[in-house]
Backbone as CSV, one residue per row, in Angstrom:
resi,resn,N_x,N_y,N_z,CA_x,CA_y,CA_z,C_x,C_y,C_z
1,UNK,13.985,-0.065,7.614,12.743,-1.183,8.879,12.004,-1.231,7.455
2,UNK,13.040,-0.887,6.893,12.673,-2.773,4.558,11.480,-2.734,4.400
3,UNK,10.355,-1.704,4.477,9.292,-1.940,4.111,9.672,-1.426,2.788
4,UNK,10.603,0.275,2.732,11.144,0.762,1.020,11.983,-0.352,0.237
5,UNK,12.592,-0.716,1.123,13.841,-2.050,0.784,12.580,-3.629,-0.495
6,UNK,11.945,-4.110,0.650,10.788,-4.381,-0.473,10.384,-4.012,-1.535
7,UNK,10.015,-2.492,-1.752,9.053,-2.677,-2.590,10.007,-2.213,-3.932
8,UNK,11.541,-1.987,-3.721,12.240,-1.807,-5.098,12.590,-2.527,-4.907
9,UNK,12.333,-4.444,-4.236,13.081,-5.655,-4.678,11.628,-6.792,-5.064
10,UNK,10.595,-5.945,-4.608,9.367,-6.719,-4.437,8.123,-6.977,-5.487
11,UNK,7.653,-7.971,-5.781,6.313,-8.126,-6.989,6.450,-8.436,-8.109
12,UNK,5.529,-9.130,-8.901,5.424,-9.223,-10.195,6.058,-9.931,-10.851
13,UNK,6.176,-10.750,-12.766,6.695,-10.333,-13.436,7.718,-8.774,-13.483
14,UNK,6.627,-8.421,-14.208,6.292,-6.653,-14.140,7.336,-5.414,-13.071
15,UNK,7.812,-6.822,-11.882,8.771,-5.918,-11.152,7.253,-5.080,-9.895
16,UNK,5.867,-5.467,-9.997,5.388,-4.196,-9.306,4.850,-4.726,-7.791
17,UNK,4.435,-3.738,-6.994,4.276,-4.495,-5.946,3.060,-5.483,-5.690
18,UNK,2.566,-6.269,-4.380,1.914,-7.153,-4.609,1.327,-6.095,-3.709
19,UNK,-0.121,-6.777,-4.097,-1.595,-5.990,-3.336,-1.009,-5.627,-1.423
20,UNK,-0.583,-6.207,-0.826,-0.643,-5.979,0.298,0.700,-5.253,0.912
21,UNK,1.804,-5.168,-0.174,2.387,-4.728,-0.440,1.756,-2.402,-1.672
22,UNK,1.464,-3.032,-1.800,0.326,-2.089,-2.000,-0.034,-1.220,-0.044
23,UNK,-0.924,-1.687,-0.384,-1.764,-1.318,1.009,-1.015,-0.709,2.321
24,UNK,0.293,-1.679,2.485,1.180,-1.399,3.261,1.878,-0.499,2.920
25,UNK,1.907,0.057,1.121,2.548,1.757,1.457,1.710,2.721,1.413
26,UNK,0.670,1.845,1.722,-0.778,3.777,1.786,-1.173,4.174,3.089
27,UNK,-0.613,2.705,3.458,-0.637,3.046,4.951,0.221,4.087,5.591
28,UNK,1.693,3.664,5.108,2.223,4.393,5.204,2.445,5.757,5.301
29,UNK,2.346,5.961,3.774,2.189,6.998,3.004,1.125,8.223,3.914
30,UNK,0.116,7.372,4.690,-1.017,8.107,5.945,-0.153,8.509,6.059
31,UNK,-0.442,7.285,7.201,0.642,7.695,8.663,1.003,8.925,8.418
32,UNK,1.693,9.267,7.505,3.610,10.095,6.974,2.399,11.477,7.310
33,UNK,1.416,11.671,6.603,0.438,12.955,6.541,-0.306,13.738,7.170
34,UNK,-1.200,12.692,7.724,-2.144,12.484,8.932,-1.741,12.270,10.639
35,UNK,-0.439,11.185,9.906,-1.109,10.800,11.584,-0.901,11.460,12.523
36,UNK,-0.777,10.704,14.178,-0.899,11.975,14.868,0.325,11.335,15.779
37,UNK,1.794,11.858,16.681,2.236,11.215,17.690,2.164,11.104,18.936
38,UNK,2.289,9.534,19.302,1.370,9.260,21.072,2.321,8.334,21.649
39,UNK,2.672,8.738,22.625,2.888,7.671,23.287,2.404,6.233,23.258
40,UNK,3.310,5.626,23.442,3.336,4.747,24.268,4.076,3.568,24.812
41,UNK,3.737,2.045,24.923,4.598,1.800,25.637,4.356,0.396,24.644
42,UNK,5.654,-1.122,25.064,5.373,-1.908,24.103,5.216,-3.432,25.463
43,UNK,4.551,-3.983,24.668,4.274,-4.945,26.148,4.816,-5.869,25.385
44,UNK,4.924,-6.339,24.713,5.767,-7.564,23.558,5.578,-7.160,22.446
45,UNK,6.256,-7.700,22.465,7.011,-7.169,20.536,7.723,-9.261,19.845
46,UNK,8.047,-9.668,19.015,7.873,-10.961,18.171,7.311,-11.438,17.315
47,UNK,9.097,-11.517,16.792,9.551,-11.919,15.121,7.637,-12.985,14.828
48,UNK,7.499,-12.537,13.372,6.487,-13.845,13.372,6.709,-14.747,11.747
49,UNK,8.050,-14.330,11.456,9.363,-15.143,10.733,9.412,-15.391,8.991
50,UNK,8.016,-13.876,8.828,8.160,-13.020,7.433,9.322,-11.885,7.354
51,UNK,10.255,-11.959,6.646,11.558,-11.735,6.090,10.523,-10.744,4.626
52,UNK,11.808,-9.191,4.487,11.124,-8.248,3.442,12.551,-9.291,2.700
53,UNK,12.585,-8.400,1.089,13.633,-8.865,0.633,14.918,-7.647,0.642
54,UNK,14.785,-6.834,1.837,16.275,-5.985,1.908,16.143,-6.438,3.191
55,UNK,16.431,-7.519,4.136,17.055,-7.977,4.717,15.907,-7.921,6.593
56,UNK,14.937,-6.657,6.210,13.519,-6.571,7.440,12.952,-7.591,8.084
57,UNK,13.093,-7.774,9.546,11.804,-9.019,10.482,10.463,-8.442,10.249
58,UNK,9.705,-9.229,9.949,8.553,-8.403,10.528,8.837,-8.875,12.013
59,UNK,8.064,-8.444,12.475,7.336,-8.626,14.315,5.893,-8.145,14.706
60,UNK,5.313,-8.458,14.845,3.360,-7.854,15.603,4.205,-6.811,17.174
61,UNK,3.914,-6.639,17.208,3.864,-5.379,18.396,2.211,-5.164,18.870
62,UNK,2.979,-5.195,20.448,1.610,-5.500,21.004,1.835,-4.265,21.584
63,UNK,1.146,-2.407,22.064,1.338,-1.486,22.364,0.492,-1.069,23.859
64,UNK,0.656,-0.561,24.795,-0.122,0.440,24.929,-0.312,1.814,24.723
65,UNK,-1.226,2.301,24.429,-1.049,3.720,23.717,-1.284,4.799,24.519
66,UNK,-1.453,5.579,25.007,-1.259,6.081,25.917,-1.388,7.860,25.170
67,UNK,-2.877,7.943,24.884,-3.437,9.565,24.132,-3.361,10.601,25.758
68,UNK,-2.543,11.434,24.711,-2.265,13.219,26.303,-4.235,13.529,25.994
69,UNK,-4.532,13.690,26.818,-6.117,14.040,26.749,-6.638,12.706,26.794
70,UNK,-7.017,11.332,26.624,-7.033,10.186,26.444,-7.247,9.045,27.245
71,UNK,-7.677,8.018,27.073,-7.494,6.850,28.211,-7.163,6.071,26.650
72,UNK,-6.056,5.202,28.177,-5.269,4.082,27.710,-6.077,3.351,26.503
73,UNK,-5.231,2.723,25.413,-6.292,1.650,24.706,-4.715,0.674,24.578
74,UNK,-5.053,-0.214,24.190,-4.178,-1.681,23.280,-4.406,-1.714,22.452
75,UNK,-3.633,-1.931,21.601,-3.742,-2.499,20.337,-2.481,-3.071,19.431
76,UNK,-2.503,-3.600,18.190,-1.777,-3.972,17.438,-1.684,-4.409,16.260
77,UNK,-0.140,-3.814,15.728,0.219,-4.720,14.898,1.875,-5.090,14.458
78,UNK,1.449,-4.619,13.215,3.116,-5.596,12.366,3.466,-4.953,12.249
79,UNK,5.078,-4.991,11.877,5.831,-3.848,11.621,7.603,-4.459,10.474
80,UNK,7.882,-4.314,9.385,9.406,-4.417,9.280,10.305,-4.627,9.887
81,UNK,11.045,-4.599,10.098,12.068,-3.889,11.047,13.175,-4.396,11.256
82,UNK,14.932,-3.933,11.545,16.438,-4.628,10.838,15.907,-4.463,11.966
83,UNK,16.689,-5.762,12.787,17.439,-5.709,14.075,18.771,-4.910,13.980
84,UNK,18.909,-4.079,13.950,20.818,-3.566,14.410,19.670,-1.955,14.015
85,UNK,19.155,-1.964,13.178,17.471,-0.594,13.411,16.869,-0.029,14.961
86,UNK,16.972,-1.202,15.595,15.606,-1.892,17.103,16.612,-1.310,18.374
87,UNK,18.117,-1.356,17.796,19.262,-0.591,18.770,18.015,-1.389,20.376
88,UNK,18.376,-0.419,21.289,17.683,-0.725,22.457,16.679,0.147,23.062
89,UNK,16.013,1.012,22.066,14.551,1.539,22.529,13.705,0.991,21.877
90,UNK,13.817,-0.701,20.940,12.913,-0.830,21.411,12.654,-2.261,21.795
91,UNK,11.876,-2.751,22.733,12.212,-3.374,23.239,10.743,-3.444,24.189
92,UNK,10.669,-4.719,25.233,9.629,-5.268,25.648,9.580,-4.319,26.858
93,UNK,8.852,-3.723,27.110,8.625,-2.739,28.408,8.755,-1.808,27.930
94,UNK,10.255,-1.233,26.316,10.313,0.458,26.764,9.542,0.771,26.129
95,UNK,9.264,2.778,26.734,8.703,3.962,25.890,9.073,4.390,24.310
96,UNK,7.481,3.921,23.907,8.053,4.481,21.959,7.284,5.751,21.838
97,UNK,7.070,6.480,20.781,6.418,7.250,19.937,5.623,5.840,19.146
98,UNK,4.799,6.536,18.445,3.671,5.292,17.864,3.444,7.294,16.994
99,UNK,3.300,6.701,15.389,1.887,7.277,14.996,0.147,6.734,14.085
100,UNK,-0.220,7.530,15.189,-1.240,6.267,14.855,-2.229,7.999,13.292
101,UNK,-2.853,6.946,13.056,-4.034,7.824,12.038,-5.783,7.932,13.564
102,UNK,-5.050,9.047,12.449,-6.235,10.181,13.301,-7.974,9.379,13.894
103,UNK,-8.258,8.729,12.633,-9.691,8.073,11.590,-9.393,6.807,11.933
104,UNK,-8.052,6.165,11.936,-8.481,4.653,13.031,-6.841,4.671,14.166
105,UNK,-7.573,4.701,15.153,-7.046,4.522,16.505,-5.882,2.904,16.228
106,UNK,-6.984,1.927,15.788,-5.688,0.963,15.244,-4.805,1.185,14.145
107,UNK,-4.657,1.769,13.958,-3.517,2.242,12.595,-2.581,2.971,12.860
108,UNK,-0.975,1.691,12.945,-0.039,2.999,13.234,0.760,2.330,13.288
109,UNK,2.423,2.939,13.347,3.517,2.142,13.059,4.456,3.162,14.403
110,UNK,5.389,1.828,14.183,6.993,2.594,15.672,6.955,3.780,14.964
111,UNK,7.527,4.639,16.032,7.376,6.408,14.797,9.169,6.024,15.506
112,UNK,9.647,6.118,16.975,10.920,6.133,17.540,10.877,5.729,18.990
113,UNK,11.929,6.694,19.713,12.656,5.200,20.934,11.361,7.151,21.314
114,UNK,11.506,6.895,23.263,11.078,8.001,23.419,12.342,8.218,24.278
115,UNK,12.358,10.014,24.434,13.329,10.926,24.522,13.654,11.144,26.803
């Protein structure tokens, strides 16, 4: 996805990650630890023009999350992705899996395609 590559090569003079990088790293760590996988549909995706040092491009994703036993809701988030890794599983109209923070339903990241 490019984010970990960014952490390896980004930062200030001492190679330390920026505050923004640390916030993203904390988000990814939290979602890995406590995130709940939910189905979603990609309504819109667009590159933001930002790239990371690993060659990943940042995309703005607008999705409709469809939690089991709950009402669907719209959410937006950004995530660095390598175009090659997106393949056909990430496209507008595609069903995807997102990992959602149970304490903040708007904090999420793409987790995979629907099987």
